N, CA and C atoms as a LAMMPS dump frame, in Angstrom:
ITEM: TIMESTEP
0
ITEM: NUMBER OF ATOMS
375
ITEM: BOX BOUNDS ff ff ff
-5.0000000000000000e+02 5.0000000000000000e+02
-5.0000000000000000e+02 5.0000000000000000e+02
-5.0000000000000000e+02 5.0000000000000000e+02
ITEM: ATOMS id mol type element x y z
1 1 1 N -101.039 -2.815 -85.076
2 1 2 C -101.635 -3.985 -85.686
3 1 3 C -103.137 -3.751 -85.867
4 2 1 N -103.618 -4.023 -87.048
5 2 2 C -105.035 -3.87 -87.348
6 2 3 C -105.755 -5.189 -87.046
7 3 1 N -106.822 -5.104 -86.257
8 3 2 C -107.584 -6.3 -85.91
9 3 3 C -108.426 -6.77 -87.088
10 4 1 N -108.614 -8.088 -87.173
11 4 2 C -109.494 -8.689 -88.186
12 4 3 C -110.764 -9.165 -87.496
13 5 1 N -111.895 -8.828 -88.088
14 5 2 C -113.202 -9.151 -87.515
15 5 3 C -113.963 -10.096 -88.431
16 6 1 N -114.73 -11.006 -87.823
17 6 2 C -115.64 -11.891 -88.562
18 6 3 C -117.032 -11.746 -87.959
19 7 1 N -118.014 -11.554 -88.835
20 7 2 C -119.415 -11.48 -88.444
21 7 3 C -120.064 -12.78 -88.9
22 8 1 N -120.793 -13.466 -88.018
23 8 2 C -121.328 -14.783 -88.365
24 8 3 C -122.801 -14.892 -87.954
25 9 1 N -123.642 -15.255 -88.918
26 9 2 C -125.045 -15.591 -88.645
27 9 3 C -125.334 -16.914 -89.363
28 10 1 N -126.554 -17.283 -89.513
29 10 2 C -126.875 -18.584 -90.09
30 10 3 C -126.682 -18.658 -91.598
31 11 1 N -127.163 -17.657 -92.33
32 11 2 C -127.138 -17.731 -93.794
33 11 3 C -126.252 -16.695 -94.473
34 12 1 N -125.541 -15.864 -93.712
35 12 2 C -124.703 -14.805 -94.263
36 12 3 C -125.523 -13.902 -95.182
37 13 1 N -126.683 -13.493 -94.662
38 13 2 C -127.599 -12.659 -95.432
39 13 3 C -127.962 -11.367 -94.71
40 14 1 N -128.505 -11.491 -93.519
41 14 2 C -129.126 -10.344 -92.878
42 14 3 C -128.214 -9.722 -91.822
43 15 1 N -128.129 -10.322 -90.652
44 15 2 C -127.394 -9.706 -89.55
45 15 3 C -125.892 -9.616 -89.808
46 16 1 N -125.287 -10.704 -90.257
47 16 2 C -123.841 -10.655 -90.487
48 16 3 C -123.49 -9.679 -91.607
49 17 1 N -124.349 -9.591 -92.607
50 17 2 C -124.064 -8.685 -93.725
51 17 3 C -124.307 -7.222 -93.358
52 18 1 N -125.285 -6.944 -92.512
53 18 2 C -125.498 -5.561 -92.064
54 18 3 C -124.29 -5.104 -91.253
55 19 1 N -123.823 -5.962 -90.339
56 19 2 C -122.639 -5.632 -89.545
57 19 3 C -121.409 -5.512 -90.445
58 20 1 N -121.259 -6.406 -91.413
59 20 2 C -120.148 -6.364 -92.355
60 20 3 C -120.148 -5.032 -93.102
61 21 1 N -121.308 -4.649 -93.648
62 21 2 C -121.412 -3.409 -94.419
63 21 3 C -121.051 -2.201 -93.558
64 22 1 N -121.566 -2.153 -92.333
65 22 2 C -121.307 -1.031 -91.434
66 22 3 C -119.827 -0.933 -91.075
67 23 1 N -119.237 -2.042 -90.665
68 23 2 C -117.822 -2.022 -90.271
69 23 3 C -116.905 -1.747 -91.465
70 24 1 N -117.252 -2.295 -92.618
71 24 2 C -116.462 -2.046 -93.833
72 24 3 C -116.484 -0.556 -94.173
73 25 1 N -117.66 0.052 -94.075
74 25 2 C -117.819 1.486 -94.355
75 25 3 C -116.959 2.328 -93.404
76 26 1 N -116.743 1.829 -92.187
77 26 2 C -115.943 2.55 -91.195
78 26 3 C -114.454 2.201 -91.267
79 27 1 N -114.067 1.372 -92.254
80 27 2 C -112.654 1.077 -92.468
81 27 3 C -112.096 -0.124 -91.729
82 28 1 N -112.952 -0.924 -91.11
83 28 2 C -112.484 -2.113 -90.406
84 28 3 C -112.136 -3.219 -91.398
85 29 1 N -111.214 -4.1 -90.999
86 29 2 C -110.883 -5.307 -91.763
87 29 3 C -111.893 -6.374 -91.34
88 30 1 N -112.924 -6.586 -92.135
89 30 2 C -114.048 -7.423 -91.727
90 30 3 C -114.439 -8.402 -92.832
91 31 1 N -114.874 -9.569 -92.394
92 31 2 C -115.422 -10.595 -93.275
93 31 3 C -116.718 -11.075 -92.648
94 32 1 N -117.518 -11.806 -93.409
95 32 2 C -118.757 -12.33 -92.837
96 32 3 C -119.042 -13.719 -93.38
97 33 1 N -119.802 -14.49 -92.575
98 33 2 C -120.039 -15.896 -92.88
99 33 3 C -121.397 -16.342 -92.362
100 34 1 N -121.801 -17.529 -92.801
101 34 2 C -122.971 -18.212 -92.276
102 34 3 C -122.551 -19.59 -91.809
103 35 1 N -123.374 -20.225 -90.982
104 35 2 C -123.032 -21.557 -90.467
105 35 3 C -124 -22.64 -90.908
106 36 1 N -125.079 -22.269 -91.592
107 36 2 C -126.083 -23.258 -91.983
108 36 3 C -125.592 -24.199 -93.071
109 37 1 N -126.405 -25.192 -93.385
110 37 2 C -126.085 -26.112 -94.476
111 37 3 C -126.321 -25.447 -95.827
112 38 1 N -127.33 -24.579 -95.875
113 38 2 C -127.687 -23.845 -97.081
114 38 3 C -128.06 -22.424 -96.689
115 39 1 N -128.124 -21.565 -97.674
116 39 2 C -128.6 -20.206 -97.484
117 39 3 C -130.112 -20.234 -97.662
118 40 1 N -130.834 -19.759 -96.667
119 40 2 C -132.294 -19.754 -96.744
120 40 3 C -132.819 -18.328 -96.648
121 41 1 N -133.711 -18.004 -97.582
122 41 2 C -134.404 -16.724 -97.58
123 41 3 C -135.897 -16.983 -97.534
124 42 1 N -136.657 -16.076 -96.939
125 42 2 C -138.106 -16.279 -96.899
126 42 3 C -138.689 -16.468 -98.289
127 43 1 N -139.691 -17.324 -98.352
128 43 2 C -140.404 -17.562 -99.604
129 43 3 C -141.848 -17.125 -99.472
130 44 1 N -142.703 -17.624 -100.354
131 44 2 C -144.109 -17.243 -100.307
132 44 3 C -144.817 -17.731 -99.043
133 45 1 N -144.266 -18.764 -98.376
134 45 2 C -144.82 -19.247 -97.111
135 45 3 C -143.672 -19.809 -96.275
136 46 1 N -143.956 -20.078 -94.999
137 46 2 C -142.925 -20.648 -94.124
138 46 3 C -142.434 -21.995 -94.633
139 47 1 N -143.293 -22.732 -95.274
140 47 2 C -142.932 -24.067 -95.78
141 47 3 C -142.242 -24.029 -97.14
142 48 1 N -142.13 -22.833 -97.716
143 48 2 C -141.535 -22.702 -99.042
144 48 3 C -140.416 -21.653 -99.061
145 49 1 N -139.34 -21.881 -98.289
146 49 2 C -138.249 -20.902 -98.333
147 49 3 C -137.51 -20.997 -99.673
148 50 1 N -136.798 -19.95 -99.99
149 50 2 C -135.886 -19.981 -101.13
150 50 3 C -134.556 -20.488 -100.593
151 51 1 N -134.048 -21.551 -101.173
152 51 2 C -132.831 -22.19 -100.676
153 51 3 C -131.755 -22.129 -101.758
154 52 1 N -130.577 -21.68 -101.366
155 52 2 C -129.432 -21.562 -102.273
156 52 3 C -128.216 -22.203 -101.617
157 53 1 N -127.262 -22.604 -102.412
158 53 2 C -125.989 -23.096 -101.896
159 53 3 C -125.125 -21.91 -101.498
160 54 1 N -124.289 -22.08 -100.474
161 54 2 C -123.274 -21.074 -100.18
162 54 3 C -122.418 -20.935 -101.436
163 55 1 N -121.999 -19.739 -101.728
164 55 2 C -121.227 -19.476 -102.934
165 55 3 C -122.082 -18.99 -104.092
166 56 1 N -123.408 -19.117 -103.982
167 56 2 C -124.297 -18.575 -105.017
168 56 3 C -124.237 -17.053 -104.92
169 57 1 N -123.882 -16.372 -106.001
170 57 2 C -123.763 -14.908 -105.924
171 57 3 C -125.066 -14.233 -105.485
172 58 1 N -124.922 -13.205 -104.665
173 58 2 C -126.087 -12.433 -104.231
174 58 3 C -126.841 -11.896 -105.446
175 59 1 N -126.116 -11.528 -106.48
176 59 2 C -126.753 -10.997 -107.699
177 59 3 C -127.69 -12.043 -108.316
178 60 1 N -127.268 -13.308 -108.307
179 60 2 C -128.108 -14.388 -108.838
180 60 3 C -129.387 -14.524 -108.002
181 61 1 N -129.257 -14.455 -106.679
182 61 2 C -130.431 -14.55 -105.804
183 61 3 C -131.387 -13.395 -106.079
184 62 1 N -130.833 -12.199 -106.222
185 62 2 C -131.629 -11.008 -106.494
186 62 3 C -132.409 -11.175 -107.802
187 63 1 N -131.74 -11.617 -108.845
188 63 2 C -132.399 -11.827 -110.137
189 63 3 C -133.452 -12.935 -110.055
190 64 1 N -133.147 -13.996 -109.333
191 64 2 C -134.082 -15.115 -109.179
192 64 3 C -135.372 -14.665 -108.495
193 65 1 N -135.245 -13.908 -107.412
194 65 2 C -136.432 -13.476 -106.672
195 65 3 C -137.209 -12.402 -107.429
196 66 1 N -136.519 -11.56 -108.173
197 66 2 C -137.218 -10.585 -109.033
198 66 3 C -138.055 -11.303 -110.085
199 67 1 N -137.541 -12.411 -110.573
200 67 2 C -138.252 -13.197 -111.587
201 67 3 C -139.451 -13.919 -110.981
202 68 1 N -139.279 -14.433 -109.752
203 68 2 C -140.336 -15.228 -109.115
204 68 3 C -141.536 -14.379 -108.69
205 69 1 N -141.298 -13.322 -107.918
206 69 2 C -142.395 -12.498 -107.394
207 69 3 C -141.821 -11.174 -106.895
208 70 1 N -141.551 -10.251 -107.806
209 70 2 C -140.88 -9.006 -107.4
210 70 3 C -141.647 -8.203 -106.357
211 71 1 N -142.956 -8.196 -106.415
212 71 2 C -143.746 -7.427 -105.45
213 71 3 C -143.611 -8 -104.035
214 72 1 N -143.713 -9.318 -103.903
215 72 2 C -143.566 -9.962 -102.595
216 72 3 C -142.213 -9.647 -101.983
217 73 1 N -141.141 -9.833 -102.75
218 73 2 C -139.794 -9.672 -102.211
219 73 3 C -139.392 -8.205 -102.049
220 74 1 N -140.036 -7.3 -102.751
221 74 2 C -139.837 -5.872 -102.511
222 74 3 C -140.524 -5.497 -101.198
223 75 1 N -141.759 -5.968 -101.052
224 75 2 C -142.567 -5.645 -99.876
225 75 3 C -141.932 -6.172 -98.58
226 76 1 N -141.366 -7.384 -98.615
227 76 2 C -140.798 -7.937 -97.378
228 76 3 C -139.326 -7.548 -97.159
229 77 1 N -138.766 -6.722 -98.037
230 77 2 C -137.428 -6.18 -97.833
231 77 3 C -136.281 -7.045 -98.33
232 78 1 N -136.578 -8.198 -98.886
233 78 2 C -135.504 -9.104 -99.327
234 78 3 C -134.709 -8.503 -100.492
235 79 1 N -135.386 -7.846 -101.435
236 79 2 C -134.667 -7.254 -102.57
237 79 3 C -133.711 -6.156 -102.098
238 80 1 N -134.148 -5.333 -101.169
239 80 2 C -133.286 -4.278 -100.621
240 80 3 C -132.084 -4.882 -99.909
241 81 1 N -132.316 -5.933 -99.129
242 81 2 C -131.239 -6.607 -98.419
243 81 3 C -130.218 -7.174 -99.404
244 82 1 N -130.703 -7.827 -100.464
245 82 2 C -129.795 -8.421 -101.446
246 82 3 C -129.012 -7.354 -102.212
247 83 1 N -129.625 -6.209 -102.488
248 83 2 C -128.905 -5.108 -103.15
249 83 3 C -127.756 -4.639 -102.264
250 84 1 N -128.007 -4.531 -100.956
251 84 2 C -126.939 -4.161 -100.022
252 84 3 C -125.824 -5.207 -100.071
253 85 1 N -126.21 -6.493 -100.035
254 85 2 C -125.223 -7.567 -100.018
255 85 3 C -124.349 -7.552 -101.269
256 86 1 N -124.956 -7.302 -102.432
257 86 2 C -124.209 -7.235 -103.696
258 86 3 C -123.115 -6.168 -103.606
259 87 1 N -123.403 -5.078 -102.922
260 87 2 C -122.434 -3.985 -102.796
261 87 3 C -121.31 -4.299 -101.809
262 88 1 N -121.488 -5.334 -100.973
263 88 2 C -120.492 -5.661 -99.946
264 88 3 C -119.535 -6.756 -100.407
265 89 1 N -120.085 -7.829 -100.995
266 89 2 C -119.236 -8.928 -101.467
267 89 3 C -119.994 -9.767 -102.493
268 90 1 N -119.307 -10.683 -103.124
269 90 2 C -119.871 -11.46 -104.221
270 90 3 C -120.964 -12.432 -103.785
271 91 1 N -120.7 -13.218 -102.745
272 91 2 C -121.597 -14.331 -102.405
273 91 3 C -121.466 -14.691 -100.927
274 92 1 N -122.492 -15.347 -100.369
275 92 2 C -122.391 -15.808 -98.985
276 92 3 C -121.326 -16.89 -98.848
277 93 1 N -120.626 -16.844 -97.731
278 93 2 C -119.575 -17.82 -97.451
279 93 3 C -119.937 -18.59 -96.192
280 94 1 N -119.497 -19.822 -96.145
281 94 2 C -119.781 -20.68 -95.003
282 94 3 C -118.601 -20.668 -94.043
283 95 1 N -118.881 -20.402 -92.76
284 95 2 C -117.843 -20.325 -91.728
285 95 3 C -116.974 -21.572 -91.711
286 96 1 N -117.598 -22.749 -91.818
287 96 2 C -116.872 -24.003 -91.695
288 96 3 C -115.888 -24.209 -92.849
289 97 1 N -115.977 -23.391 -93.877
290 97 2 C -115.089 -23.52 -95.039
291 97 3 C -114.224 -22.277 -95.219
292 98 1 N -113.928 -21.569 -94.132
293 98 2 C -113.215 -20.296 -94.233
294 98 3 C -111.719 -20.397 -93.983
295 99 1 N -111.154 -21.561 -93.898
296 99 2 C -109.744 -21.723 -93.529
297 99 3 C -108.814 -20.883 -94.411
298 100 1 N -109.117 -20.746 -95.676
299 100 2 C -108.263 -19.978 -96.582
300 100 3 C -108.275 -18.484 -96.24
301 101 1 N -109.268 -18.035 -95.492
302 101 2 C -109.355 -16.627 -95.116
303 101 3 C -108.461 -16.281 -93.931
304 102 1 N -107.851 -17.272 -93.321
305 102 2 C -106.959 -17.035 -92.195
306 102 3 C -107.693 -16.955 -90.871
307 103 1 N -107.046 -16.346 -89.896
308 103 2 C -107.613 -16.265 -88.553
309 103 3 C -108.183 -14.869 -88.306
310 104 1 N -109.011 -14.792 -87.261
311 104 2 C -109.648 -13.53 -86.89
312 104 3 C -109.344 -13.223 -85.438
313 105 1 N -109.244 -11.943 -85.141
314 105 2 C -109.008 -11.512 -83.77
315 105 3 C -110.309 -11.464 -82.975
316 106 1 N -111.398 -11.106 -83.647
317 106 2 C -112.709 -10.978 -83.016
318 106 3 C -113.74 -11.655 -83.913
319 107 1 N -114.553 -12.517 -83.319
320 107 2 C -115.643 -13.166 -84.054
321 107 3 C -116.936 -12.846 -83.315
322 108 1 N -117.864 -12.205 -84.011
323 108 2 C -119.169 -11.882 -83.44
324 108 3 C -120.218 -12.783 -84.058
325 109 1 N -121.031 -13.403 -83.206
326 109 2 C -122.131 -14.229 -83.69
327 109 3 C -123.434 -13.572 -83.264
328 110 1 N -124.511 -13.911 -83.974
329 110 2 C -125.779 -13.226 -83.748
330 110 3 C -126.89 -14.131 -83.234
331 111 1 N -126.563 -15.374 -82.935
332 111 2 C -127.515 -16.32 -82.346
333 111 3 C -126.719 -17.321 -81.517
334 112 1 N -127.344 -17.861 -80.486
335 112 2 C -126.674 -18.846 -79.643
336 112 3 C -126.282 -20.095 -80.437
337 113 1 N -127.167 -20.575 -81.308
338 113 2 C -126.845 -21.783 -82.085
339 113 3 C -125.672 -21.531 -83.033
340 114 1 N -125.561 -20.32 -83.547
341 114 2 C -124.427 -19.971 -84.415
342 114 3 C -123.148 -19.928 -83.585
343 115 1 N -123.214 -19.343 -82.398
344 115 2 C -122.066 -19.326 -81.495
345 115 3 C -121.584 -20.749 -81.228
346 116 1 N -122.524 -21.64 -80.92
347 116 2 C -122.164 -23.033 -80.639
348 116 3 C -121.458 -23.676 -81.83
349 117 1 N -121.923 -23.401 -83.029
350 117 2 C -121.296 -23.986 -84.22
351 117 3 C -119.9 -23.415 -84.459
352 118 1 N -119.718 -22.135 -84.201
353 118 2 C -118.397 -21.516 -84.353
354 118 3 C -117.426 -22.115 -83.348
355 119 1 N -117.84 -22.214 -82.094
356 119 2 C -116.971 -22.775 -81.052
357 119 3 C -116.664 -24.242 -81.349
358 120 1 N -117.66 -24.984 -81.758
359 120 2 C -117.457 -26.404 -82.094
360 120 3 C -116.39 -26.567 -83.174
361 121 1 N -116.395 -25.661 -84.133
362 121 2 C -115.419 -25.735 -85.219
363 121 3 C -114.011 -25.342 -84.826
364 122 1 N -113.846 -24.781 -83.641
365 122 2 C -112.521 -24.357 -83.191
366 122 3 C -111.712 -25.493 -82.593
367 123 1 N -112.349 -26.591 -82.318
368 123 2 C -111.665 -27.706 -81.669
369 123 3 C -111.471 -28.866 -82.65
370 124 1 N -110.309 -29.462 -82.588
371 124 2 C -110.02 -30.636 -83.401
372 124 3 C -110.135 -31.853 -82.502
373 125 1 N -110.962 -32.794 -82.913
374 125 2 C -111.19 -33.981 -82.083
375 125 3 C -110.311 -35.12 -82.547
């Protein structure tokens, strides 16, 4: 039996996607998700993040940030990260809406608050 893995971070951008890309390259059955309300990427300042809905294609985010300030987003690594993400899957997915993806044998989270949200979603009240 082949195990199914889920990688989960807040926005399904950085940590979960790096783990997804690595495990996928090694032949694992892996998916990745975020738990936030929206996908947030750094902007020109802390008060001005780039905010996208889950399901917005990584390619769209990449094109949007190239249009806004290509030098800033190249320098801070966001363009490189998004290029990697485009090669892994179409768009960020939200953990709380993953029921159609089935169950997972192993779920790895990358922050305590993300862990809490994953566990909270496992119980029906």
